[in-house]
C-alpha positions in Angstrom: 18.2 -20.2 19.1 14.8 -19.0 20.1 15.5 -15.6 19.3 16.7 -16.7 15.6 13.4 -18.6 15.0 11.4 -15.2 16.2 13.4 -13.4 13.7 12.6 -16.2 10.7 8.8 -16.0 11.8 9.1 -12.0 11.6 10.8 -11.9 8.3 8.4 -14.4 6.8 5.4 -12.3 8.4 7.0 -9.2 6.7 7.1 -10.7 3.3 3.6 -12.0 3.6 2.6 -8.4 4.2 4.4 -7.3 1.5 2.8 -9.8 -0.7 -0.5 -8.4 0.6 0.5 -4.8 0.0 1.0 -5.6 -3.5 -2.2 -7.6 -4.5 -4.1 -5.0 -2.2 -2.5 -2.2 -4.0 -2.5 -3.5 -7.6 -5.5 -1.4 -8.4 -3.4 1.9 -7.5 -1.3 1.1 -10.5 -3.5 -0.6 -13.0 -7.3 0.2 -12.6 -7.1 3.4 -14.7 -5.4 1.9 -17.7 -7.9 -1.0 -17.5 -11.0 0.9 -17.3 -10.0 3.0 -20.4 -8.9 -0.2 -22.4 -5.4 1.2 -22.8 -4.2 -2.2 -21.6 -5.8 -5.5 -21.1 -6.3 -6.5 -17.5 -3.4 -9.4 -17.6 -0.9 -7.5 -19.4 -1.5 -4.5 -17.2 -0.8 -6.5 -13.9 2.0 -8.1 -15.4 3.7 -5.0 -16.4 2.8 -3.4 -13.3 4.7 -6.5 -11.3 7.7 -6.1 -13.1 8.2 -2.2 -12.7 7.1 -2.6 -9.0 10.3 -5.0 -8.7 12.5 -2.4 -10.3 11.2 0.6 -8.4 12.2 -1.4 -5.0 15.9 -0.7 -6.0 16.0 2.9 -6.8 16.0 4.2 -3.2 16.0 3.5 0.5 15.0 6.9 2.0 11.6 5.6 2.9 12.9 2.2 4.7 15.3 4.8 6.9 12.0 6.2 8.0 10.1 3.3 8.8 13.1 1.8 10.9 14.0 4.7 12.8 12.0 7.6 12.3 8.4 6.3 13.7 9.0 4.3 16.7 12.0 4.1 18.9 14.1 1.4 17.5 16.0 0.8 20.9 12.8 -0.1 22.7 11.4 -2.5 20.0 11.7 -6.3 20.0 11.0 -8.7 17.1 7.9 -9.9 18.8 6.5 -6.0 18.8 7.3 -6.1 15.3 5.5 -9.5 14.4 2.4 -8.1 16.4 2.5 -5.0 14.2 2.6 -6.9 11.0 -0.2 -9.3 12.0 -2.4 -6.1 12.7 -1.3 -4.7 9.0 -2.1 -8.0 7.3 -5.5 -8.5 9.0 -6.4 -5.0 8.1 -5.2 -5.5 4.3 -7.3 -8.4 4.3 -10.5 -7.0 5.8 -10.5 -4.1 3.4 -9.6 -6.4 0.4 -12.7 -8.7 1.4 -15.0 -5.6 1.2 -13.3 -4.0 -2.0 -12.0 -0.8 -0.1 -8.7 0.6 -1.3 -7.4 1.5 2.4 -3.8 2.4 2.6 -1.3 -0.8 3.1 1.2 1.9 4.2 -0.8 3.2 7.1 -2.0 -0.2 7.9 1.7 -1.0 8.5 2.5 2.0 10.4 -0.6 1.7 12.6 -0.1 -1.9 13.5 3.5 -1.4 14.5 2.6 1.9 16.6 -0.2 -0.2 18.4 2.0 -3.1 19.1 4.9 -0.9 20.4 2.3 1.2 22.4 1.1 -1.9 24.0 4.3 -3.3 24.8 6.3 -0.1 26.1 3.8 2.7 26.4 3.9 6.1 24.8 7.5 6.5 24.8 8.1 3.6 22.2 6.3 6.0 19.7 8.2 9.0 18.0 5.0 11.5 18.0 6.7 14.0 15.7 7.8 11.7 13.3 4.3 10.0 13.1 2.8 13.5 12.5 5.3 15.0 10.2 6.2 11.9 8.3 2.7 10.0 8.2 -0.2 12.3 9.2 0.6 15.3 7.3 1.7 13.8 3.8 -1.5 11.6 4.3 -3.6 14.9 4.1 -1.3 16.9 1.8 -0.5 14.0 -0.9 -4.3 13.5 -2.2 -5.3 17.0 -2.2 -1.8 17.8 -4.2 -2.7 15.0 -6.6 -6.4 15.9 -7.0 -5.3 19.5 -7.9 -2.4 18.4 -10.2 -4.7 16.0 -11.8 -7.5 18.5 -12.3 -4.9 21.1 -13.7 -3.6 18.7 -16.2 -7.0 17.5 -17.5 -8.0 20.8 -17.9 -4.8 21.7 -19.8 -5.3 18.5 -22.0 -8.7 19.4 -23.0 -7.8 23.0 -23.8 -5.0 21.5 -26.4 -7.0 18.8 -27.9 -10.5 20.5 -27.9 -10.7 20.7 -31.5 -8.9 17.4 -32.5 -10.4 14.5 -33.8 -11.4 12.1 -31.1 -9.9 9.0 -32.7 -6.3 9.9 -32.8 -6.7 11.8 -29.6 -7.8 8.7 -27.8 -5.1 6.5 -29.2 -2.6 9.0 -28.3 -3.7 9.1 -24.6 -4.1 5.4 -24.5 -0.1 5.3 -25.4 0.6 8.0 -23.1 -1.3 5.7 -20.3 1.2 2.8 -20.9 3.9 5.3 -20.0 2.3 7.0 -17.0 1.2 3.6 -15.9 4.7 2.4 -15.9 6.0 5.5 -14.0 3.0 5.0 -11.3 4.1 1.4 -11.0 7.9 2.3 -10.5 6.9 4.9 -7.9 4.7 2.5 -6.1 7.5 0.1 -5.8 9.8 2.6 -4.7 7.7 3.8 -1.9 5.9 0.7 -0.8 8.6 -1.9 -1.0 10.8 0.4 1.1 8.1 -0.1 4.1 8.6 -3.8 4.3 12.6 -3.4 4.0 12.4 -0.9 7.0 10.2 -3.4 9.1 12.8 -6.1 8.6 15.6 -3.9 9.1 13.9 -2.7 12.4 13.7 -6.3 13.3 17.2 -7.0 12.3 18.2 -4.1 14.8 16.1 -5.4 17.5 17.5 -8.7 17.4 20.9 -7.4 17.6 21.9 -8.3 14.0 22.5 -4.7 12.9 23.9 -1.7 14.6 21.0 1.0 15.1 23.6 3.8 14.7 25.0 2.6 11.2 21.7 2.1 9.3 22.0 0.2 6.3 19.2 -2.3 4.5 21.1 -5.8 3.5 21.0 -6.5 -0.1 19.1 -9.5 0.8 16.1 -7.6 2.5 16.1 -5.5 -0.7 15.7 -8.2 -3.2 13.2 -10.4 -1.3 10.9 -7.3 -0.5 11.0 -6.3 -4.1 10.1 -10.0 -5.2 7.3 -10.3 -2.6 5.7 -7.1 -3.8 6.0 -8.2 -7.2 4.4 -11.6 -6.7 1.6 -9.8 -4.8 0.9 -7.4 -7.6 0.9 -10.0 -10.2 -1.7 -12.0 -7.9 -4.1 -9.1 -8.5 -6.5 -7.5 -6.1 -9.4 -7.5 -8.5 -12.1 -6.5 -6.0 -10.2 -3.1 -5.6 -9.6 -2.6 -9.2 -13.2 -2.5 -9.9 -13.9 0.1 -7.2 -10.8 2.2 -8.3 -11.4 1.6 -12.1 -15.2 2.3 -12.3 -17.1 3.1 -9.2 -15.5 6.4 -8.5 -15.8 7.8 -12.1 -16.0 6.5 -15.6 -12.7 7.7 -16.9 -11.5 8.6 -20.6 -8.2 8.0 -21.6 -7.2 11.6 -21.1 -8.4 11.4 -17.5 -6.6 8.2 -16.8 -3.3 9.6 -18.2 -3.7 12.8 -15.9 -4.5 10.8 -13.0 -1.7 8.5 -13.2 1.0 11.1 -14.1 -0.3 13.2 -11.2 -0.1 10.1 -8.6 3.2 9.2 -10.0 4.8 12.4 -9.8 3.6 13.1 -6.3 4.7 9.6 -4.8 8.1 10.0 -6.4 8.8 13.3 -4.9 7.6 11.9 -1.4 10.1 9.0 -1.7 12.8 11.1 -2.4 12.2 13.0 1.0 11.6 9.8 2.8 7.8 10.1 3.5 6.0 6.7 3.8 3.4 7.9 1.4 0.0 6.2 0.8 -0.2 5.3 -2.8 -3.8 4.4 -2.3 -4.6 7.9 -1.1 -2.7 9.6 -3.8 -4.0 7.8 -6.8 -7.4 8.1 -5.6 -6.9 11.6 -5.2 -5.6 12.0 -8.6 -8.8 9.8 -10.0 -11.1 12.3 -8.4 -9.4 15.3 -9.6 -9.3 14.4 -12.9 -12.9 13.4 -13.0 -14.3 16.5 -11.1 -12.2 18.9 -13.4 -14.3 17.7 -16.0 -17.7 17.6 -14.3 -17.9 17.7 -10.5 -21.2 15.3 -10.9 -18.9 13.0 -12.8 -17.1 11.7 -9.3 -19.6 9.4 -7.5 -18.9 11.2 -4.0 -20.8 8.4 -2.0 -18.2 5.7 -2.9 -15.5 8.3 -2.4 -16.9 8.9 1.1 -16.6 5.3 2.0 -13.3 5.3 1.0 -12.4 8.1 2.9 -14.0 6.5 6.0 -11.7 3.6 5.4 -8.6 5.7 5.2 -9.6 7.6 8.7 -10.1 4.2 10.1 -7.1 2.5 9.0 -4.4 4.1 11.5 -6.5 3.3 14.5 -8.0 0.0 13.4 -4.7 -1.4 12.4 -3.0 -0.4 15.8 -6.0 -1.8 17.7 -5.4 -5.3 15.8 -1.7 -5.0 16.0 -1.9 -4.1 20.0 -4.1 -7.2 20.4 -2.0 -9.3 18.5 1.1 -8.4 20.6 -1.0 -8.9 23.8 -2.0 -12.5 22.7 1.7 -13.4 21.6 2.9 -12.3 25.1 0.4 -14.7 26.7 2.5 -17.5 25.9 5.9 -15.8 27.2 8.8 -14.1 25.6 9.9 -17.0 23.6 9.2 -18.4 20.1 5.8 -20.2 21.4 3.8 -17.1 20.8 4.7 -16.0 17.3 4.4 -19.8 16.3 1.0 -20.2 17.7 -0.7 -16.9 16.6 1.1 -17.5 13.0 -0.7 -20.9 12.7 -3.8 -19.6 14.0 -3.8 -16.4 11.8 -3.0 -18.7 8.9 -5.9 -21.1 9.6 -8.4 -18.0 9.8 -7.1 -16.7 6.6 -7.4 -20.4 4.9 -10.8 -20.9 6.1 -12.0 -17.3 5.0 -10.5 -18.0 1.5 -12.1 -21.4 1.2 -15.3 -20.0 2.1 -14.7 -17.5 -0.8 -14.0 -20.1 -3.1 -17.0 -21.9 -2.4 -19.1 -18.8 -2.9 -17.3 -17.6 -6.0 -19.9 -18.6 -8.5 -22.6 -16.6 -6.8 -20.5 -13.7 -6.1 -19.2 -13.3 -9.4 -22.8 -13.7 -10.9 -23.8 -10.6 -8.2 -21.1 -8.7 -9.2 -21.4 -9.0 -13.1 
């Protein structure tokens, strides 16, 4: 009975992470469309939420990687998964609070790796998988998106250079509606699968599924898709501001190029099962589209702060995940630890949000 209660807590925590992933990563999908006025903020967010939901049903390759390619599934317990999820959610909320578009994907992977390492040592972590399927794509994806977006905007400017600005602008704004949709679809395809993989890992650890016959249950797919869509609709407005205007001031052609390059890279990575950081990828696209027009157009100081958040995400979430597992184990191996940590963590989050609401008018005035 206790094992089932722990599993319920883990599944609930995983879906809570999926929700934070959605509102944390909303900016990845909609910021460029909003900043160029291709879509209004509420329409853009609703549009992204729907296509995030649809995208979650396109593939299960990334879910398989998360469930079996990064940590040793036979050494993982539901409590280890719980500790990792607490680390990921905490990191998401910290970076959201400061408006930094860090990687929810790397926060999840880092949290689970940290929790597994504290619980079982280095043997629980698949070092080769962590490097080849997480670290290498983390470096390659934003560079590839940067290059593709830069080339795309140069070609676009070459083609439209002698055309009238009015029709060109309207055309690219229509194009952004399509490219934003593709980006939202790719985000749902890649990111929702990470939660599917984590829930599947917990089901394997609890004995509900066979580790040698990997299959994601339909209810896991539907619930993960729903959670990320609801989180996307809630919207991470602080990060939208950073992505939409603080890195560069974009025109509609740049927005289209950044979104298209980001979607292409993410969809290709999802096909090969890489749990890619959509944040890294679209930020690389935004910077490439800006730098190709004029290097000074990119606010490199802001970009540098984002890069620091990227570098810190894996170790930071791993430390929190490991600490969360350690605190949970203080209360034994039963359900008491996850229950107590869940309640305490929810209380801290509620307190922070209430404080934020009380400070809302002053913060809004300062950010205006």
